[in-house]
NUKEVO-522344 format. One record per residue (C-alpha): z, x, y; residue number from 0. Coordinates in steps of 0.05 Angstrom, whole numbers. Each point is the difference from the previous one (the first is absolute). Example, Ala and Ser with C-alpha at 12.3 -4.5 7.8 and 13.67 -1.06 7.14 Angstrom:
! residues 2
Z  X  Y  loro
156  246  -90  0
-13  27  69  1
//
This chain:
! residues 725
Z  X  Y  loro
1934  1323  2133  0
-41  -33  52  1
9  -79  16  2
-49  -49  26  3
-15  -5  75  4
-48  -49  33  5
-53  37  40  6
-2  0  74  7
-72  10  -3  8
-22  -48  58  9
0  37  70  10
30  62  -26  11
-17  58  47  12
-38  64  -37  13
-5  68  30  14
-66  12  32  15
-42  52  -41  16
-33  56  37  17
-79  2  4  18
-56  -38  31  19
6  -68  25  20
-43  -23  -61  21
40  37  -53  22
71  -30  33  23
-31  -71  -9  24
-23  13  -69  25
63  30  -20  26
39  -55  34  27
-41  -52  -35  28
9  39  -69  29
78  -2  11  30
-5  -73  15  31
-41  -16  -60  32
43  44  -45  33
61  -37  27  34
-31  -67  -9  35
-17  21  -73  36
71  22  -13  37
35  -62  24  38
-47  -50  -32  39
3  30  -67  40
19  -43  -58  41
30  37  -68  42
-6  -38  -64  43
45  51  -34  44
56  50  24  45
44  43  -38  46
45  62  6  47
-18  60  -46  48
61  30  21  49
48  -4  64  50
-48  37  45  51
-68  -26  -23  52
-25  -67  2  53
-65  -22  -18  54
-37  -66  21  55
-67  -26  -22  56
-50  -54  -7  57
-68  -18  -25  58
-60  -34  27  59
-62  -7  -42  60
-17  71  -34  61
52  34  53  62
71  25  -3  63
34  14  61  64
68  43  0  65
47  20  51  66
51  54  -14  67
63  8  43  68
36  63  -21  69
64  32  34  70
-31  65  20  71
-42  39  54  72
-34  40  -54  73
-58  -19  -49  74
4  -61  -48  75
-46  -21  -55  76
-11  -63  -47  77
-41  6  -64  78
-11  -25  -69  79
5  31  -61  80
-17  -19  -77  81
65  34  -28  82
49  -4  57  83
-7  76  12  84
-36  36  61  85
-48  36  -43  86
-65  -40  -5  87
23  -49  62  88
-46  -32  51  89
37  11  62  90
-1  -9  79  91
33  50  44  92
15  -8  78  93
42  22  59  94
8  -6  72  95
-2  64  38  96
4  6  81  97
-39  -65  14  98
-52  5  -60  99
3  -33  -68  100
-23  42  -58  101
-27  -44  -61  102
-29  24  -67  103
-21  -33  -65  104
23  53  -50  105
11  13  -74  106
41  45  -49  107
-39  33  -58  108
30  -21  -67  109
10  69  -25  110
12  30  73  111
58  28  35  112
17  -67  32  113
-32  17  67  114
-36  -63  30  115
-74  18  14  116
-49  -33  50  117
-43  -46  -30  118
-75  9  15  119
-7  -79  5  120
49  -25  50  121
10  -79  -24  122
66  -13  39  123
-6  -28  69  124
48  16  48  125
24  -60  47  126
58  21  35  127
48  60  7  128
58  14  45  129
68  32  4  130
70  -31  25  131
64  34  10  132
18  0  -74  133
-62  -25  -40  134
-73  19  -15  135
-48  -62  -12  136
-70  1  -25  137
-41  -64  -15  138
-64  6  -38  139
-46  -37  -46  140
-48  18  -63  141
-42  -33  -48  142
33  -27  -65  143
-48  38  -35  144
-29  57  46  145
-53  19  -57  146
24  71  10  147
3  13  -76  148
21  73  9  149
62  -8  47  150
22  -67  13  151
39  -50  -42  152
-26  -69  1  153
54  -57  19  154
-3  -55  -54  155
50  -48  -28  156
24  49  -48  157
73  30  13  158
-16  52  54  159
44  62  2  160
12  10  74  161
20  71  20  162
27  19  71  163
12  58  38  164
30  22  69  165
24  64  30  166
40  21  64  167
-53  51  16  168
-72  -8  21  169
-61  44  -19  170
-25  48  51  171
-59  47  3  172
-58  -14  -49  173
19  -70  -20  174
-47  -15  -55  175
3  65  -38  176
40  5  -64  177
71  16  10  178
3  -24  75  179
52  -56  -22  180
69  24  4  181
40  -9  -65  182
-46  -54  -34  183
48  0  -61  184
59  -12  45  185
-36  -52  39  186
-14  -41  -65  187
56  -48  -15  188
-16  -38  -54  189
-51  -59  -35  190
19  -72  3  191
-36  -52  -41  192
-24  -58  36  193
-52  -58  -6  194
-37  7  65  195
-49  -51  -12  196
37  -53  -34  197
73  7  28  198
42  -61  1  199
22  -5  75  200
75  -2  9  201
-6  -22  75  202
72  -20  30  203
12  -71  -13  204
4  -42  69  205
71  -33  13  206
-1  -74  -29  207
61  -42  -9  208
-32  -28  -64  209
-4  69  -30  210
59  24  -40  211
19  55  -43  212
35  13  -70  213
23  66  -26  214
-1  10  -76  215
46  59  -18  216
21  40  -59  217
76  13  -7  218
24  69  -14  219
-53  15  -47  220
19  65  -36  221
-62  45  6  222
-31  39  -62  223
10  78  2  224
-39  55  -21  225
-73  -25  -21  226
25  -69  -20  227
-28  -68  23  228
34  -65  6  229
-30  -73  4  230
56  -43  34  231
-1  -73  -3  232
39  -42  49  233
0  -73  3  234
2  -45  69  235
14  -71  11  236
-30  -34  66  237
33  -64  14  238
-16  -15  74  239
-74  -4  1  240
0  -76  -3  241
-72  -11  17  242
-63  39  -12  243
-8  67  43  244
-54  52  -4  245
22  76  -10  246
-48  32  47  247
24  73  -6  248
46  45  -38  249
24  76  12  250
45  47  -38  251
70  11  23  252
34  66  -24  253
73  15  -2  254
-12  72  22  255
-46  48  7  256
25  37  -63  257
2  -59  -47  258
-67  -21  29  259
-34  58  -37  260
21  -30  -65  261
-34  -67  7  262
-67  0  -29  263
-16  -76  0  264
30  -67  14  265
-28  -66  -29  266
28  -64  15  267
-14  -56  -49  268
8  -74  3  269
36  -35  -54  270
-21  -73  -22  271
58  -50  -14  272
79  8  1  273
46  22  -61  274
70  23  -7  275
-26  63  -18  276
-36  9  65  277
62  -24  39  278
42  50  -35  279
-50  57  13  280
-3  -16  76  281
72  8  8  282
-2  70  -31  283
-17  66  29  284
-63  10  -47  285
-13  41  -63  286
-54  47  -29  287
-54  -46  -13  288
-7  14  -73  289
68  -31  -8  290
-20  -59  28  291
-17  -59  -49  292
-75  -9  7  293
8  -65  -33  294
39  -37  55  295
-40  30  59  296
-55  -46  18  297
-20  49  57  298
-75  18  -7  299
-23  -18  71  300
-3  60  44  301
21  -17  74  302
-2  72  30  303
-14  70  -23  304
13  63  36  305
-10  70  -24  306
14  71  30  307
-41  17  60  308
-4  -72  19  309
24  -30  73  310
-4  -68  -30  311
-45  -58  0  312
-23  -53  50  313
-38  -63  -24  314
-65  -20  34  315
5  -49  53  316
-20  -60  -43  317
38  17  -64  318
77  5  -20  319
41  -4  -60  320
38  -66  -13  321
77  4  4  322
41  -62  -16  323
63  -9  -34  324
-10  -60  -31  325
-63  34  -36  326
28  62  -16  327
69  21  7  328
4  65  -37  329
-31  67  22  330
1  65  -48  331
-7  67  38  332
-22  56  -42  333
13  67  24  334
-32  70  -30  335
45  59  18  336
-27  72  -8  337
22  63  28  338
-67  29  9  339
-3  12  75  340
-64  -22  36  341
-24  37  60  342
-40  -66  19  343
60  -46  7  344
48  41  36  345
-24  62  29  346
50  19  45  347
61  -9  -43  348
44  46  -45  349
-1  -2  -74  350
37  -57  -31  351
76  8  -14  352
20  -76  -4  353
39  -29  -58  354
-6  -74  20  355
-52  -44  29  356
0  -62  40  357
-76  -4  14  358
-37  -65  -2  359
-52  -40  28  360
2  -41  71  361
-41  -64  3  362
-35  -36  59  363
-13  -74  -6  364
-13  -57  45  365
2  -77  -2  366
-68  0  32  367
-45  -6  -62  368
-67  33  -4  369
-61  -24  -37  370
6  27  -64  371
51  18  -54  372
-7  67  -25  373
12  19  -75  374
-3  74  -29  375
-36  8  -69  376
15  62  -40  377
-62  28  -34  378
-3  61  -52  379
28  39  -58  380
65  -24  -31  381
54  54  11  382
4  20  -81  383
-6  59  -42  384
-71  -25  -23  385
-28  21  62  386
-14  76  -15  387
-28  54  45  388
-18  62  -38  389
21  64  28  390
-43  53  29  391
-61  -44  25  392
-20  -4  75  393
-27  -76  -11  394
34  -50  -41  395
-23  -69  10  396
53  -59  -16  397
-20  -77  16  398
47  -55  3  399
-40  -65  -9  400
17  -72  34  401
-44  -37  -46  402
-41  -60  18  403
35  -48  -46  404
64  6  37  405
-34  -8  75  406
-37  -60  -30  407
66  -37  -18  408
41  21  65  409
-47  7  59  410
-16  -62  45  411
-70  -25  -5  412
-17  38  66  413
28  59  -24  414
51  48  38  415
-13  43  59  416
26  77  -4  417
15  25  65  418
42  64  -19  419
18  51  -55  420
49  50  -20  421
-28  43  -52  422
51  44  -44  423
5  55  -43  424
49  58  -9  425
-7  73  4  426
-67  18  -33  427
-36  -59  22  428
-63  19  47  429
-43  -61  8  430
9  -77  -6  431
-47  -54  1  432
2  -79  -5  433
-62  -28  -33  434
-24  -70  -1  435
-47  -27  -53  436
-33  -67  4  437
-32  -15  -67  438
-44  59  -19  439
-4  25  75  440
48  52  34  441
6  -14  70  442
24  48  54  443
65  34  -13  444
52  -40  35  445
39  62  19  446
-15  75  -19  447
43  66  14  448
-32  65  -20  449
60  43  33  450
67  -35  -22  451
67  28  15  452
56  -27  -42  453
51  9  56  454
-44  -45  48  455
-21  -61  -35  456
11  -55  45  457
-37  -69  12  458
-69  9  36  459
-42  -56  31  460
-70  -16  -22  461
-61  -26  33  462
3  -51  60  463
-21  -53  -50  464
52  2  -63  465
-34  10  -64  466
-10  -61  -43  467
20  -5  -72  468
-25  -58  -42  469
29  -32  -64  470
-33  38  -56  471
-4  64  35  472
31  66  -33  473
36  49  42  474
8  70  -25  475
46  55  31  476
-32  66  -18  477
40  65  7  478
-23  71  -6  479
53  53  -13  480
-5  72  -3  481
44  31  -53  482
-27  68  3  483
67  28  22  484
40  -29  -60  485
9  25  -70  486
22  -59  -34  487
-24  -75  1  488
25  -46  58  489
19  -75  -21  490
4  -64  37  491
67  -18  28  492
42  -13  58  493
25  74  20  494
-41  46  44  495
-12  48  -59  496
-31  -58  -35  497
-62  -32  19  498
-22  -66  33  499
-61  -33  21  500
9  -64  40  501
-28  -41  59  502
38  -47  42  503
-50  -48  29  504
26  -43  56  505
-37  -65  7  506
3  -75  20  507
2  -55  -19  508
62  15  -42  509
2  -25  -75  510
58  11  -47  511
-40  -4  -64  512
-16  72  -1  513
36  55  35  514
-5  53  -51  515
-71  18  -28  516
6  62  -43  517
-26  28  -66  518
21  50  -48  519
-41  34  -55  520
3  -33  -68  521
37  42  -55  522
-61  6  -42  523
-38  28  64  524
56  51  5  525
2  25  -65  526
-78  3  -4  527
1  40  62  528
44  50  -35  529
-42  6  -66  530
50  -46  -37  531
-30  -50  -50  532
68  -32  -21  533
76  1  11  534
57  -7  -52  535
23  -68  7  536
79  -1  26  537
6  74  0  538
51  24  47  539
-18  48  34  540
-74  -24  -2  541
-41  37  -57  542
-74  6  -13  543
-26  -30  -63  544
-73  25  7  545
-48  38  4  546
26  42  -59  547
0  62  40  548
55  -32  49  549
43  -40  -54  550
71  6  16  551
-5  30  65  552
40  -38  55  553
-35  -32  54  554
40  41  53  555
-23  63  -37  556
-71  -19  5  557
9  -17  76  558
27  69  14  559
-47  44  -48  560
-65  -39  10  561
-56  43  25  562
-14  -32  62  563
-50  55  27  564
-52  -18  -59  565
17  -69  -4  566
10  -30  72  567
-75  -29  2  568
10  -41  -63  569
71  -21  25  570
-26  -21  65  571
-56  -39  -30  572
44  -40  -48  573
55  -16  52  574
-46  -26  46  575
-46  -37  -46  576
46  -26  -56  577
45  -62  3  578
62  -14  46  579
51  -56  9  580
-3  -37  66  581
69  -13  26  582
-6  -64  45  583
75  -18  27  584
20  -56  48  585
51  3  59  586
49  -19  -54  587
-6  60  -41  588
-35  -37  -56  589
-75  9  -34  590
-46  -53  31  591
-11  -51  -54  592
-62  13  -38  593
3  74  11  594
43  24  -49  595
-50  16  -54  596
-58  30  41  597
-35  62  -21  598
-37  37  56  599
-61  45  2  600
-34  42  53  601
-55  -46  38  602
-67  4  -15  603
-27  12  73  604
-81  -8  7  605
-3  4  75  606
39  39  48  607
6  6  77  608
-48  49  38  609
21  65  15  610
-6  21  77  611
-9  74  10  612
34  34  57  613
-23  66  33  614
65  34  -19  615
-5  -25  -70  616
-70  16  -20  617
5  43  -63  618
73  -25  -19  619
2  -32  -69  620
47  -50  -32  621
27  37  -63  622
9  -64  -40  623
-68  -29  10  624
-45  63  28  625
-26  -40  55  626
6  3  79  627
59  -38  20  628
7  -34  63  629
14  -67  20  630
1  -31  69  631
70  -41  -5  632
41  66  -16  633
-30  41  54  634
3  -27  68  635
46  -59  0  636
30  3  71  637
16  -67  29  638
61  -12  41  639
59  -32  -37  640
-5  -64  38  641
-65  -20  -39  642
27  28  -68  643
14  -71  -22  644
-74  -23  13  645
13  -40  59  646
-36  12  60  647
27  42  60  648
32  -38  52  649
-43  -13  66  650
5  47  52  651
32  -14  69  652
64  -30  20  653
67  32  25  654
33  -3  -64  655
-53  45  -30  656
0  47  57  657
75  6  -5  658
-7  16  -69  659
-50  51  11  660
41  31  53  661
59  3  -46  662
-44  38  -54  663
-16  52  56  664
71  8  8  665
21  2  -73  666
-56  45  -19  667
3  47  52  668
67  35  10  669
-22  52  52  670
-60  -44  24  671
26  -19  66  672
47  43  45  673
-22  61  -41  674
-67  0  36  675
24  45  56  676
-51  50  -23  677
-68  -27  -21  678
-46  62  -10  679
-61  -21  -30  680
-35  -59  -36  681
-64  9  -35  682
-15  -74  3  683
-72  13  -13  684
-13  28  -70  685
3  78  9  686
3  41  -57  687
64  34  17  688
-16  75  -3  689
0  2  77  690
64  11  37  691
-21  -27  69  692
39  -31  52  693
1  -72  20  694
-64  -7  33  695
-67  -32  -4  696
-45  9  -62  697
-76  5  11  698
-44  -59  -22  699
48  -58  21  700
-33  -63  -7  701
-5  -55  55  702
51  -44  -38  703
52  57  -1  704
-6  12  73  705
5  -72  15  706
64  -4  -44  707
27  59  37  708
-19  -31  72  709
39  -63  -26  710
59  37  -18  711
-2  36  67  712
-1  -63  40  713
61  -25  -42  714
36  63  14  715
-12  -4  70  716
24  -76  4  717
62  23  -39  718
16  52  50  719
-8  -40  59  720
48  -51  -33  721
56  53  -15  722
-6  27  71  723
5  -69  36  724
//
């Protein structure tokens, strides 16, 4: 493991390269320029993909810049895959050999032998490459969408399957021919799902006397065995937050590496009011959630939500969730345990063997209040058997509606501002979209993920300006499932074998009138979708009355024996166009007044958003609507976390800001500083990377480049004089 060290870049002596005087000067200028770029780099995101491989990245405009820091002196690779395997992957390969950086844009054929082949179009640009005593480092950039439709994977707001490679040997001989890379199967480690463009930044919090922490932990929960799952509910009582504070960050706390593999999600709910029953529950160790008396639980406001694969969540600078014992004293934490092991959550840990668990959440809160109180609105399908997903289908659409009648009653006159979302399905979910309807016009989707991973469904930030939702607007959580691998129907529910379709929307200003805004297909819609006209009233088990050919059959038998292959289209039409029951619930876990008898239908949309085509998506179609689907909001949303709340970025300048930038350099570059004992090559101008040239001048340098190099040379000379006096 490497550790951050501050770079000693000023005044450092460099070995003098051989060659003519002009080559020496240009090489020196190149080294100084690369060193300047290295030490001044600021990274928006950094993550260890495993113990020996660190990935850092930032996005500017339509460009994304990566740095890979791998503990090896062989070759390393980074790429993107649609399914998490190396087959069909877009990958870049590089290594340093005797003072030369080799760097190539490659791909792996979908039905090939796993060998990364060099692309005909080199769309990655090398910026920096070097080795030190332990690591190889490559810095490079590319366009978010390179328009290389044959070999490159566009980087979008979808969940990206990031693949990575490293090997202890370097290629020799014919570097670019098939089979030149030593053991690519061995070098390929695994895939990690990441939000590259909408990732919530978990930067270290600065020390602050007003910042406090609180851990809410389970107590000796007996974990499920086999394929079982457990939803565990534990009540907490907070007495010592006597005045308003803001929750600004939370993160998971795991009892052990073994028990952590059981934890699928943790959701913290705020309870309204006080009662003897809540007091009693807060003194107990918890119980399975289905045993809790829901009639006494007024806990319908979500405070924090963590899912497997997430590092936690940090609120934007101007937003915090309000905590105050006088307003809310009791909090219910729901933990979902499942023994299925995720390679995304704990890639370095053995399979779980724990019997009990004491995991939970760590909260960071401060008395320094921010500009807005945050709230969480749950939109989607209510988890219920009426949510039916037929088997053997590649594209099943389900929709959960938050109807305009409910937002009209609950939202303030100026509306709410959504700044982040968590979109959730279970195992067969493939796409999730949060749609916004105003009147008869469908606006741009608030969020859309076309490549979801049920093991990685954390909060993602939205655009620099939060999306405004007005009273009367309708929100729709639309989920697409692939049930082609299942022979039996899948029903809605809470277990991972069942399915869900939920979007948790983070917004401000907080309101308590509407916290859960779900829908559920009406019973007539469900039975009509199954070709049933009427059920036998009061029958148990439920039996069919008509049509005559189904008379006497149980509803369960009909569900199991239905000819889904031939009737899927009619089923899909009825479930999407039929009536549904809106479920609009307040923070007190009660229906909003006036919404109890609502009946909902699909909206009549007469105007939709414009479709923006992209070079990599021309020719692709949206299965549901058979039109080109592409929108600007979902593709290249790349603003920094500091502006995620819609506030303008801080003005530049000032010592405090400079100190912050210096801290960022240190925290994001674990081998950036002292590791620079051997800087081999920096192609800071945009060469295409198939060459293997030593550090030297490139023909065609502009006068501006020469001027920059000369200025850096003067700085170097001055630093050298200072160091020798």
